[in-house]
N, C-alpha and C positions, 0 to 999 in steps of 0.2 A: 651379313643381311640378314643373317639368323639370329646372330645377338642384335640388331637392332631390332626385330620384331619381339624379342622375349622383351627388350624392354619396354616396348608398348604395352604389351600385355600385361608386366606388369605396374607398370603405370596407371593402366586403366581399373586393373586389382584395385590396385592405394584410391582411387576417384570413389571408386564403388564401394567401398569400406567407409570412407569418408561421406560419402551422403546415408549407408546405413548408419553409421553413428547418427549424424545431426538428424536424421528420420528421428532413431530412437528416442533419442532428448526432449525432440518434436513432441513425442504421441505421448512421453513420459507427463508432460506436462499440459499440453491442451486438453487430452482423453478425460483425467479427471475432474478439471473444470467442468467441459461441456458434458460428460452424464450427471453431475452433481446438479448444476443448474438447470438441465432437463427435465431431471425427477423433481426438482420446485415451478417450474413451471407446470409441472403436468399435475402434481397435487392439489393447484388452486386450479388450474381446469376440470378435471374433474370432481371439485370439489371435494376433497379429502381436508382440506385447512380454509379458513376461511380469509375475508381479508385481516381483522381481528388477532388471527393469529399468526400474524409474520410480524404484531407488535411483540406477543409475546416470546417469539423466538428471538428478538432482535435484542429485549430486556432479557433473556437469560443468559444469550452469549457478552452484553454490552457488561453486566453487572456480578455476572459469575463465571462464566467459562474461559473468557479472555483476560479476567483479572488472576485465576488460576493457571491461566498456562503462563503469563508473564511470571508470577512471581514464582513459581516452580524453575522455569527455563534460567531466569535470568539469575537467582538465588545457587544457580551450580556453576555457573561462570566465573573464571580467576579474572579479576580485573587487571588483577597486578602484570599480567602478558600479556593483556590486548597492546597492539601497537597505538599509540595517542592520534599517530596520521587518520587514523580509521574514523574517528571521532569529527574530526576537522574535516575529511572528506565526503563523512555522512549531513555536516551541519551548512559547508558553508555555499552547495549549490539553493539553497532554501535564501539563504540571506541575498547571493548575489541576485535572483533571481524577483526578490522584491526590492532591493535597490533599482534594478533594468524600470521595473513597473514603475517604481517610486520616480524617477528622473523621468521617464515618458507621462507620469500624470502633469507632471510641472510642466513640462514643455507644450504640451498638448490640452491640457485643463479639460478631458474625455472625462464624461459623468463619474460621481461616485459608487452609482452601482454598475458601472465597466470594471473600473479599478477596483470592485470587491471584487468581481468574475473574476478578474485576473489573474488576481491574487489566490482566492481558494482555490481556484482549477487546476492551480500549480501545485501549490505545497498542500495538496489535502490526499494526500496517494492513498489508495486501498492497502497500505503494508502488511495489517495484521491478517486480513482473510484472502487476499490476493499474491501480495509478495514472498511471505511466508510460505505456502505452502507452494510456488511457481518455485524457489530456491529448493526445497526439499525433496519435491518432486525430480526435479532436475539435477538436484548432487546430496542424496541422504543424509551426507557427513556432516552437513552445513548448518544442518538445525539452529546451534546454538549462535553459530554470527550473524543469523537471517533475523533471530528473536530480538538481538542486542540493537542491530542496527537498527530494527523496528521501530524499537522501543525510543531508542535517545533522538531517534528522526520525529515521533510522536511527540517528544516533551518539546523540540519548539513547532510540529506543524501544527499540532491539537490546539493551543493557548491563540496565534497567528489566526486560525480560523474561525475561534467563538467570539474573539474581540471585533475581527471586521464582521461579523453574523450581526453580533450586541450594536458596533454602530452603525453599520447599517440598517439597521432597525431602530434604531435612534429620531427620536424624534423633540426629545426634553432639549431646552439650555444648558440642563445641568450635570454638566459632564465630569465631576465629582462623582458623583453616585452613580453613572454610567460606569465607572471605573471602577466603584467597589461591588456592583453585583457582576461583571462581567471578571473578578478575577474570586470571587466567592463561588463558582460558577466552575474556574478552573482550579482551585482546589478540592474541589467534591469530586473534579471530574473521575471514575473510576481505574480509566489505564493511567491516570499518572501520578493517583494514589501507590496503585499494584505496582509500576515501576520503579517507582522509590522505594518502595517496599522490598521487590526484591533487587536492587540497588545497593541498599543500605546490608540486608541480610548476608548479602556476596563479599561486599565490603569489610566487613566484621567478622567473616566466615561463620554466621550463625549457622548451625544444621540442623532445619526443624525435626521434633520427631517423627518416625517411621511413620504413624498413622494419619500424621499432618502430609506429611510430600506427597503419600500414597493416593488421599484424597484428593488433592490437589494435582497429582497428573493425571488418576481418572477423568477429574473435570476436565480439565487444560484439553486434555486428548480430541474432546467433541466439538469443540472451535473450529477448528480448518474444515471439518466436511461439514456439518452446521453453517458455518459461516459461506460456505461454497455453494451449500443449499440453500443459503435464504436470500441469495441473489435471484435464483429464478424464481423464487417465492414474489419478491420486491417485481420483478419485469412484469410479470400478468398484470395484464386490463390496464397498465397505465397510458397516456399520452403521450403519443412521442410526434410532435409536431413540429417539432425544433431540430431535425435530423442534421441540416446541412451545418448551423451553427457547431449542433451537437458535436459532429467530426471535424473544424474547425478550432475547437478548444481541446480536440482530443490531443492533436498534435501539441501541446504545450505540456503535456506529460509521455508523448511517446517521441518526441524529438526533442524539444528544449532545454526539459529540466533534464532528462540524461546526458545531450550534450553536454549541457554546465559541467554536471557528475560527472565523465568522462575526462574530462579539460582537467578539473580541480584534482582526479585520482591522478592522473598521470602525473601531477605536479608532487605528488608527495611521495614517501614509499608504502607502499602498500603491496602486499602479496599480490597472485591473481586470482585469486578466491576471495580478497577481501574487494581488490575493485569490480568484480562483477557482480559480487552483493550488493556494491552502492548503487554502482550503474541501474541494478535493476530496480531495485527500491523507488529509485527516484523515475523509473519508467512505468510503474503501476497504474492502474487506471483510479477514476474518482474512486474515495472511499464511502462506501456503504452507505454512513451515516449520513451522508452528503443530500441523502433520497427526503430524513425526517426532517433537517435542520433547513430545506426549502419549502417543505410545510409548513414549519410552525412561524419562519421567519417570513412567507410569503417572499421567497429569493427566488424568481428565474424557475420557476416551478418545472414547466415544460422544458427548459432549456438543460438543464439539470438529469430529467430522467431518460433525455435523449441523450446526454451526454454517457450517462451509467452505462447506458447498453451499448453504445456504439464501443465505448474505450474497452465494458467487461467482453467483448462479442471479439474484437479485433487484439484483445492484449495477450492472449498467447501467440498470437501469429508476430508482431512484431515486439513482442520481449522475444521470442525466439531468434529473430532477426537482429536482436543486440548481446545473442549471444553468440554469433557469429563474426560478430566485430569483433568481440571481445576472445575471439579464438578456440571457441569452445564447440 
């Protein structure tokens, strides 16, 4: 009887320890997002930042901080030691999702707008401003893996998104000119340029001068905190009249795409940390630049605003559920 009692106490202690570990990871991942986003909202509410300031912050991150972050991190990765299956598992979920929606479009002939919305809300995740910080907060030693996965997934996701938006907004018959315009925008995209530059430096083992690498590291270090802060700045004062549709679309990145990633990652030879990184990256909320794109292309503005709000708030919760599913 005493032995059974000791076993029960030991089992109870194990459960408590497991819950404490899970709670610790959840707090590490969720609290920085809530605090920094909250400060962004407060800065707008109290008039410390104006509406035009968010454009300045966005430009700073998009053209300076983020490229510096990508180049400095990617240039230090030894590509020769990376698992090729890691790349396959990262890219295949997007291609599979694209094929599924393409088939549904052919079968059910829904509108071009609906098809565009489904594709973009599925493939254009907030890998850089949400995925990388989340992985780093949960697993401090996985920064390089998170950066690499975000980089090569972005190489596929960004061109798809820009192409879909350009053709959605196209009214003229000249498809060749439209294609040329899309290609020019893709080639000028600072994220894509910085990814290729970082990979090039890594592939040829080119070491940057110390004063250059130090400057890039210093500039790139602002990407994560300013990016999360910018989320709160974006959210303040916008219309959220499509919350129900926003929640439905959130399921695409909450359940649909990470489930595909989970299945694909399970079929290839990935380590536990590689699988976790791939699944989490494909489960991140919709990317912040989509709020800018929705305004520019007049693309479901209210729906996108609602989707960004819901997915960013729920992200810290459902991504931690994925961590539990993945055994962390």
